[in-house]
C-alpha positions in Angstrom: 32.2 121.8 50.8 32.8 119.0 48.2 36.6 119.4 48.6 36.5 118.0 52.1 37.4 114.4 52.6 35.1 112.3 54.8 36.9 111.3 58.1 37.7 107.6 58.3 37.0 107.6 62.1 33.5 106.4 63.0 31.7 107.0 66.3 31.9 103.7 68.3 28.2 103.7 69.0 27.0 103.9 65.3 24.4 101.2 64.6 25.8 98.0 63.0 24.2 95.4 60.8 24.6 91.7 61.2 28.0 91.8 59.4 29.3 94.4 61.8 29.2 97.2 59.2 27.9 100.7 59.9 26.0 102.7 57.4 29.2 104.8 56.9 30.9 101.6 55.6 28.6 101.7 52.6 29.2 105.3 51.7 31.8 106.8 49.3 33.6 110.2 49.0 31.7 113.5 49.4 29.5 114.2 46.4 30.5 116.9 43.9 27.0 117.2 42.4 25.0 120.4 42.9 23.6 120.8 46.4 20.1 119.4 46.6 20.5 117.1 43.5 18.0 114.3 43.5 20.8 111.9 42.5 22.4 112.3 46.0 19.1 111.2 47.6 19.1 108.0 45.4 22.7 107.4 46.5 21.6 107.7 50.1 18.8 105.2 49.5 21.2 102.7 47.9 23.5 103.0 50.9 20.5 102.4 53.3 19.2 99.5 51.3 22.6 97.7 51.2 23.2 98.4 54.9 19.8 96.9 55.8 20.3 93.9 53.5 23.6 93.1 55.3 25.5 93.0 52.0 29.2 92.4 52.0 30.5 95.5 50.0 33.0 93.4 48.0 30.0 91.4 46.6 28.6 94.4 44.8 29.8 95.5 41.3 28.8 99.1 40.4 28.4 99.9 36.6 27.8 103.2 35.0 28.1 105.2 31.7 28.5 108.9 31.2 26.5 111.8 32.8 25.7 113.3 36.2 23.9 110.1 37.1 26.9 107.9 36.1 29.1 109.9 38.4 27.1 108.8 41.4 28.5 105.3 42.0 31.6 107.2 43.2 29.6 108.5 46.1 28.2 105.2 47.5 29.7 101.7 48.2 33.3 102.9 48.3 34.5 99.4 49.2 32.8 97.8 46.2 34.0 97.0 42.7 33.2 99.6 40.0 33.4 100.2 36.3 32.6 103.5 34.6 32.0 102.7 30.9 31.6 104.9 27.8 28.4 106.8 27.0 25.4 104.4 26.8 27.4 101.2 27.0 27.0 100.3 30.6 24.5 97.4 29.8 27.1 95.7 27.6 29.8 95.8 30.3 27.3 94.6 32.9 26.2 91.7 30.6 29.7 90.5 30.2 30.6 90.8 33.8 27.4 89.0 34.9 28.1 86.1 32.5 31.7 85.8 33.7 30.9 85.9 37.5 27.6 84.9 39.0 28.9 85.5 42.5 28.6 89.3 42.4 25.5 91.6 42.7 25.5 93.9 39.7 24.1 97.4 40.2 24.0 99.6 37.1 23.3 103.3 37.5 22.5 105.3 34.3 20.6 108.4 33.3 17.9 109.4 30.9 20.5 110.5 28.3 22.7 107.5 28.9 19.9 105.0 28.6 17.1 106.7 26.6 19.2 108.4 23.9 22.6 107.1 22.9 22.2 103.9 25.0 18.6 103.1 24.0 19.6 100.0 22.1 21.8 98.8 24.9 19.0 99.4 27.4 16.5 97.3 25.3 18.8 94.3 24.7 19.9 94.2 28.3 16.3 94.0 29.5 15.0 91.6 26.8 17.9 89.2 27.5 17.2 89.2 31.2 20.7 90.1 32.5 20.7 89.5 36.2 21.3 93.0 37.6 19.6 96.0 39.2 19.3 98.7 36.5 18.5 102.2 37.9 17.9 105.2 35.7 18.2 108.5 37.5 15.7 110.4 35.3 15.6 114.2 35.3 14.4 114.9 31.7 17.4 117.2 31.0 21.0 117.1 30.0 22.6 118.6 33.0 26.3 118.3 32.1 25.7 120.2 28.8 23.6 122.9 30.4 20.0 122.1 30.1 18.8 120.7 26.8 15.8 118.4 26.8 16.5 114.7 27.1 14.4 111.9 25.4 12.3 111.5 28.5 11.2 115.1 28.8 7.4 115.4 28.4 5.9 117.1 25.4 4.7 120.6 26.5 7.1 120.9 29.4 9.4 124.0 29.3 13.1 124.5 29.9 14.6 126.8 32.4 14.7 129.5 29.7 11.1 129.0 28.8 11.5 127.0 25.6 8.8 124.4 25.1 9.5 120.7 24.2 7.6 119.5 21.1 8.9 115.9 21.0 7.0 113.0 22.5 8.8 111.4 25.5 10.2 107.9 25.8 8.6 106.2 28.8 11.2 103.8 30.1 8.9 101.8 32.4 6.5 101.1 29.5 9.4 100.0 27.4 10.7 97.8 30.2 7.3 96.0 30.4 7.2 95.5 26.6 10.8 94.2 26.6 10.0 91.5 29.2 11.7 92.8 32.3 10.7 90.7 35.3 10.8 93.5 37.9 9.7 97.0 36.9 9.3 99.9 39.3 9.3 103.7 39.4 10.5 105.8 42.3 11.0 109.4 43.3 14.2 110.7 44.8 12.2 112.8 47.2 10.4 109.7 48.6 13.1 107.7 50.4 10.4 105.8 52.4 9.2 104.2 49.1 12.6 104.1 47.3 14.6 102.1 49.9 12.3 99.0 49.9 12.1 99.2 46.1 15.9 99.0 45.9 16.0 96.2 48.5 13.5 94.2 46.5 15.3 94.8 43.2 18.6 93.6 44.7 16.9 90.4 45.9 15.2 89.7 42.6 16.6 86.8 40.6 16.2 88.4 37.2 16.6 91.8 35.6 15.2 94.5 37.9 14.6 98.0 36.5 13.8 101.1 38.5 13.1 104.4 36.8 13.7 107.0 39.4 12.5 110.6 38.8 15.3 112.7 40.1 14.9 116.5 39.6 17.8 118.5 38.4 18.0 121.5 40.7 20.1 123.5 38.3 18.2 123.2 35.0 14.9 121.4 35.5 13.3 122.3 38.8 11.1 125.2 37.8 7.4 125.8 37.0 6.7 124.3 33.7 8.9 121.2 34.2 7.2 117.9 34.7 10.3 116.5 36.4 10.5 119.1 39.2 10.2 118.3 42.9 6.9 120.2 43.2 5.3 118.7 40.1 6.1 115.1 41.0 4.9 115.6 44.6 1.6 117.0 43.4 1.0 114.5 40.7 2.5 111.3 42.3 0.2 108.3 42.2 1.7 105.5 44.3 0.3 102.2 43.2 1.2 100.4 46.4 2.6 100.9 49.9 5.5 98.5 50.1 8.1 97.2 52.4 10.8 94.6 52.1 11.1 91.7 54.6 14.1 89.5 54.3 13.3 85.8 54.0 13.7 83.9 57.3 11.7 81.3 59.1 8.1 81.5 58.0 5.6 83.5 60.2 2.0 82.2 59.8 -1.2 83.8 60.8 -4.9 83.5 60.0 -7.6 86.1 60.6 -10.9 87.1 59.2 -11.4 89.7 56.5 -12.0 93.2 57.9 -10.2 92.4 61.2 -6.9 93.6 62.5 -4.1 91.2 63.6 -0.8 92.1 65.4 2.1 89.9 64.2 5.5 90.0 65.9 8.4 90.0 63.4 11.9 88.5 63.7 13.4 91.8 64.8 10.9 92.2 67.6 8.8 94.9 65.8 5.0 94.3 65.6 3.3 94.3 62.2 -0.3 95.4 62.3 -2.3 93.7 59.5 -5.7 94.7 58.2 -7.1 92.3 55.6 -8.6 94.2 52.6 -8.9 93.6 48.9 -6.0 95.0 46.9 -6.9 97.2 43.9 -3.6 96.8 42.1 -2.0 93.5 41.0 1.8 93.9 40.3 1.9 90.4 38.7 -0.3 91.4 35.7 2.0 92.8 33.0 -0.8 93.9 30.6 -2.8 95.6 33.4 0.4 97.4 34.5 0.9 98.7 31.0 -2.7 99.9 30.8 -2.5 101.5 34.3 0.6 103.5 33.4 -0.8 104.8 30.1 -4.1 105.7 31.7 -2.6 107.8 34.5 0.1 109.2 32.2 -2.7 110.7 30.1 -3.9 112.5 33.2 -0.5 114.0 33.8 0.1 111.7 36.8 3.4 110.1 37.7 2.8 106.5 38.7 5.3 105.2 41.3 5.8 102.0 43.2 6.3 98.3 42.3 4.6 98.2 38.9 5.3 94.6 37.9 7.1 91.6 39.2 7.5 88.0 38.0 7.8 85.7 41.0 9.6 83.0 39.0 12.0 84.9 36.7 14.8 83.4 34.6 18.0 85.2 33.7 20.6 85.1 31.0 22.9 82.9 32.9 20.2 80.2 33.2 19.4 80.3 29.5 23.0 80.2 28.5 23.8 77.5 31.1 26.9 79.3 32.3 29.0 77.7 35.0 28.5 78.5 38.6 32.2 79.1 39.1 33.5 82.5 38.1 35.6 82.3 35.0 38.7 83.7 36.8 38.7 80.7 39.1 38.6 78.0 36.4 41.8 76.1 35.9 43.4 74.9 32.6 41.7 71.6 32.7 38.3 73.3 32.9 39.1 75.8 30.1 40.9 73.3 27.8 39.2 69.9 28.3 40.9 68.4 25.3 40.1 67.2 21.7 37.5 64.6 22.8 35.3 67.2 24.5 35.6 69.5 21.5 34.6 66.7 19.2 31.6 66.0 21.3 30.5 69.7 21.2 31.0 69.8 17.4 29.0 66.6 17.0 26.1 68.0 19.0 25.9 71.0 16.6 25.6 68.9 13.4 
């Protein structure tokens, strides 16, 4: 029923966030993707994350390239800015936009073809430069728009819908992101909204470049026995490294209790958080350990999901380039043309 337009009327009793928006205010038009597509589940998770973070829709800029995944920004945040670039070039557009206007939240949505094939160089430079943005790859291991060829992320030994085996080694985007210096690296699964929503909320709140590789099965061409990107395979081989949630920063809540004991802590929204103090087995702040963990479990055929790495004190490209806080479109002539004396001082500093 993708030809139907969503009604603009909302039920008056729909829950609202602190800005007075309902969840419907963060949605877009009805999706035209295949029924059951994992990409639509990711769109729903983005909508839920933005609603819970109380984001003003006009503060978000959506970027995308070409592919099924790059169509999805149409289906969420209908009141936000958007730019659909050419194939694989989304990171360049996001880089320029981020440098020109620090005020916006940049959300780039791409696919395994868009980022791991034609856009691999763009992906690499965006992450190594630390462009302040959320970079989500909706990864299904197949070219859905061109009817089912293997993408660069398809695992060696997996089979296509027609039974053809893939002989090429895959590109693991989370391992690349760690090598390239990304300060927030996570992997999610479109079939696990409970995990995906807090990952997206944390990524949006991160001060540096935040990358999420989201396994998103293609129901038309890559959801069969023999595929390592199918719903059944990922559910059976999913190894979640952590159970996470995102709590927005407010006044500090402090508690102290003994190891092995349980403590009830009342949160700002009135809910009670039950804490049990144990030793954590996984440290998401250790980049080298994260790389080793991913490779070890990948060799076992397991799909590692969760927050894989985070730098608590990240920098970003704006900080390193010392860009102005004021968006470029708000600068006046005096700011943009400070005169010959200022130009002479700049030239002298470069000698």
